[in-house]
C-alpha positions, -999 to +999 in steps of 0.1 A: +274-016+133+278-002+098+247-022+088+226-007+116+201+020+107+191+051+128+158+066+135+158+089+104+164+059+081+137+038+099+112+066+095+120+070+059+114+033+053+079+038+067+071+070+049+087+056+016+065+025+020+033+045+024+039+075+001+047+052-028+023+051-057-007+048-033-017+085-031-012+090-068-033+060-076-062+063-052-068+100-046-093+103-075-111+072-063-113+086-028-130+118-040-154+098-061-164+077-031-163+103-003-169+136-022-162+166+002-155+142+031-123+129+014-100+143+041-122+125+067-119+092+047-081+095+047-083+103+085-104+072+092-081+049+072-051+066+090-066+059+125-069+022+116-032+022+104-021+040+136-040+015+159-024-014+140+010+002+143+007-003+181+006-041+176+035-038+151+056-018+176+054-044+204+057-074+181+087-059+164+104-052+197+098-087+211+103-107+178+127-086+156+130-106+124+135-098+087+104-119+080+083-091+097+046-098+093+053-134+083+072-140+116+044-124+137+016-145+122+037-177+127+044-166+162+007-162+169-006-193+152+023-217+147+030-231+112-005-241+104-027-241+073-042-208+086-009-190+091+004-203+058-027-191+040-025-156+056+012-154+047+004-164+011-022-137+012+004-112+022+025-121-008-004-119-032-014-085-016+021-073-026+013-084-062-020-064-059-001-034-047+023-037-075-006-037-099-020-006-083+013+012-087+017+001-123-019+012-130-010+047-116+021+048-138+001+037-168-025+065-162+000+093-156+027+085-183+005+092-214+000+128-202+037+133-210+040+113-242+012+095-260+026+064-279-007+058-298-040+076-303-058+051-281-058+059-243-064+023-233-035+009-254-012+036-240-022+026-205-014-011-211+019-003-228+032+019-200+019-002-172+034-034-186+067-017-196+074-003-162+070-037-145+094-053-171+120-025-165+117-027-127+121-065-129+152-061-150+167-036-125+159-060-096+178-088-115+206-065-124+214-051-089+197-048-055+220-019-047+205+000-076+170-007-062+181+008-028+196+039-044+166+046-066+143+043-035+164+066-013+165+094-039+129+089-049+116+093-013+133+127-011+121+139-045+085+129-041+083+145-006+098+178-018+073+179-047+043+169-026+051+194+001+057+221-026+023+211-040+007+216-006+024+250+000+014+265-034-020+247-034-029+261+000-022+296-012-043+289-043-073+280-021-077+316-010-109+328-026-114+296-046-151+289-051-145+251-050-137+254-013-175+251-007-172+215-018-155+207+016-186+217+035-204+190+055-234+192+031-211+177+004-199+148+025-212+113+019-231+096+047-209+082+076-211+046+063-200+056+028-172+078+042-159+049+062-162+026+033-144+051+011-116+053+037-113+015+036-111+012-002-081+036-002-066+019+029-039+006+006-023+041+006-012+033+043-001-003+042+036+004+037+044+011+073+046-026+079+080-026+060+095-012+092+090-046+107+114-062+082+141-037+092+135-041+130+166-063+136+189-035+121+174-005+140+197+012+165+184+016+201+153-006+192+136-001+225+130+036+217+134+039+180+111+012+168+081+028+184+091+063+172+097+050+136+062+036+134+043+064+151+061+093+135+059+079+100+022+070+102+012+104+118+033+123+093+016+105+064-019+109+079-014+147+080+002+147+045-027+128+030-054+150+047-038+182+035-034+168-001-071+158+000-081+193+013-061+211-015-074+188-042-111+190-033-107+227-027-090+233-061-112+214-086-149+209-092-161+174-086-169+168-123-133+177-132-120+154-105-142+125-119-129+132-155-093+132-144-098+105-117-067+084-126-043+115-126-062+139-104-032+151-084-016+165-116-049+181-126-051+197-091-018+215-097-031+232-129-052+260-112-021+273-094+008+265-118-009+258-151+007+232-175+041+234-157+025+223-124+006+195-142+039+183-157+059+185-124+033+165-105+031+140-134+069+135-132+066+131-094+039+105-099+061+086-124+092+087-101+071+077-071+053+048-087+085+036-104+103+035-070+074+018-053+073-009-080+110-014-076+109-017-038+077-038-038+091-063-063+121-068-041+099-070-010+073-093-026+100-118-037+115-117-001+081-124+014+077-153-010+111-167-001+105-163+037+072-182+034+089-211+015+117-211+041+091-215+068+077-245+050+044-228+041+051-230+003+069-257-017+107-255-015+108-249-052+103-212-043+137-213-026+153-219-061+173-191-077+168-177-113+196-154-125+209-152-089+175-140-075+147-159-058+123-175-084+096-156-065+108-123-082+099-136-116+066-151-105+057-119-087+064-099-119+044-122-142+014-122-118+015-084-116+015-081-154-016-103-156-035-084-129-028-049-141-039-059-177-071-075-166-086-055-136-097-019-133-083+005-107-112+002-082-111-036-083-073-036-077-077-011-049-105-031-033-086-064-035-055-047-019-074-031+009-094-063+017-061-083+018-043-058+040-072-051+064-076-088+069-038-093+075-037-063+099-067-075+117-049-108+123-017-091+134-038-071+159-053-103+171-017-117+175-008-085+194-038-091+217-030-128+221+007-122+229+002-091+250+017-107+281+048-118+262+052-084+245+044-065+278+018-044+260-017-031+265-044-058+257-072-033+248-055-014+219-048-045+197-083-059+205-099-026+195-077-026+163-088-062+155-125-054+160-122-022+139-105-042+111-134-067+112-160-039+111-140-022+083-139-054+063-177-060+066-185-024+057-160-023+028-174-056+013-210-045+018-204-012+001-184-027-028-211-053-034-234-025-045-209-008-068-180-031-076-190-067-077-159-078-096-136-063-069-154-082-042-153-115-061-116-110-069-108-102-032-128-132-018-114-154-046-078-146-037-084-153+000-101-187-008-073-196-033-047-189-006-064-214+018-070-240-009-033-239-020-020-241+016-044-270+024-033-290-006+004-283+001+001-293+038-019-324+029+007-335+003+035-327+027+020-349+054+016-377+029+052-374+018+063-377+055 
C-alpha cells in the first residue's frame, strides 16, 4: 500500500506533465500564429486534450498498465507493424518534446548569464549542457529525478499563479488590452491551426496512464485525475495568454518570442519580474527534461519488451536501459539542428496522431471499457481534422517542420516493417 498514490499525487503527475517546459517554449509561437486570439487557440487545443482524456480514463480503468499508451495501442491493434510503428512514434515524440524543453532552456538561460557575445552559440551551449546534465542525473539516481520533479511542480505553479495575480492587476488601464479584441484575432482556420501547433503544451496528461496501476480507489480517482488536471491546465494557459497579450504589444512579443513569459512580467515587476520568470522557466524546463528522459527510456524499454523493437534495447548501460543514452543523443541532435517552430510542429503532429489512434481504440473497445462510443469517435475525427489543418497551414509557413514530421512517421513504419520482416525470417 505504501507504493500506492492518492488523488492529489495523480493530479500532480498530470499537471506536472503538462506544465513542463511547454508553456514557456510555445507561448511566443502561439501569439505569433493566433495574435489576439491566443487564449482561444489554447482553449481549442485544450478541448482536444479533454476529449482525448475521456478515452484515456476508460482505457486506464480497464487496462491499468505501466506501459500506458503503448499498452492501449497494442490492446486495440495487437502486436502488428502498425501498432509497433505508432509506439515507436510515441518514443520519438518524447525525444521531440525533450528537444522543445531544451530549446526553451537554451532561450531563457542567456538572459541570466551570457557565456559568449553570440546569441546562437549561447543557445546551443545551454540547450546541449542541460541535456547532458539531466542524463547524468538520470544515470546517477532515479530517486533524485523524482525529488526534483516533485519540488519543481510546486515552485513553477506558485510562480505562474503569482504571475497571473500580479499580471491581472497590471492589465487595469493597459492600452495593450485592445489587442485581445476580436478584430485582432486571426481567422478561424488559423486560430485552430495555431492551437494545434502548440498542442504539445497539453500532451503530458497521458503520463497518468503509466501510474494507473498504483492509483488508490481507481474507479473514482483515475477519472478525477485526468479531468481535474486537464481542466486546471486549460484555465491556467488561457489566463497566462490573456495576461501576456494584454501586457505587451505584438511587436515586442515577436521580438522576445523565445522568452516571452519573462518579458511579460516586466511591465508589472520590472527586471526583478523578468528574472523570477526566467528562473521559473529554467527550473520548469530542467524538471521536464529530467522526467521526460526517464519516461522516454521507459517507453523505449516497454516497446522492446513487447517485441516491437529489437531486444538489444532491453540491454543495460550503467544500470539503466540503453534507451536512455539513445534518447539523450537523439535529443542533442534534434535541438541543435531544428528551429523551435519545426520542433513544435513535429511534436504536435506526433501526439495528435497518437491521440487520434488512442481515441479510435477507445471507440473500438467501448463495449469492453463500458464507455460512451460517441465521445472517442468525435475525438478521433477531431484529431484527424486537426492533423489536416495543421499540416496544410504549416505547408505555407514551415515546410521543414512538415517534412520532419512526415519523415519521422514514415521512418517509424519503415523501421518496424524491416524489424518484423527480419524477425519472421529468423523464426
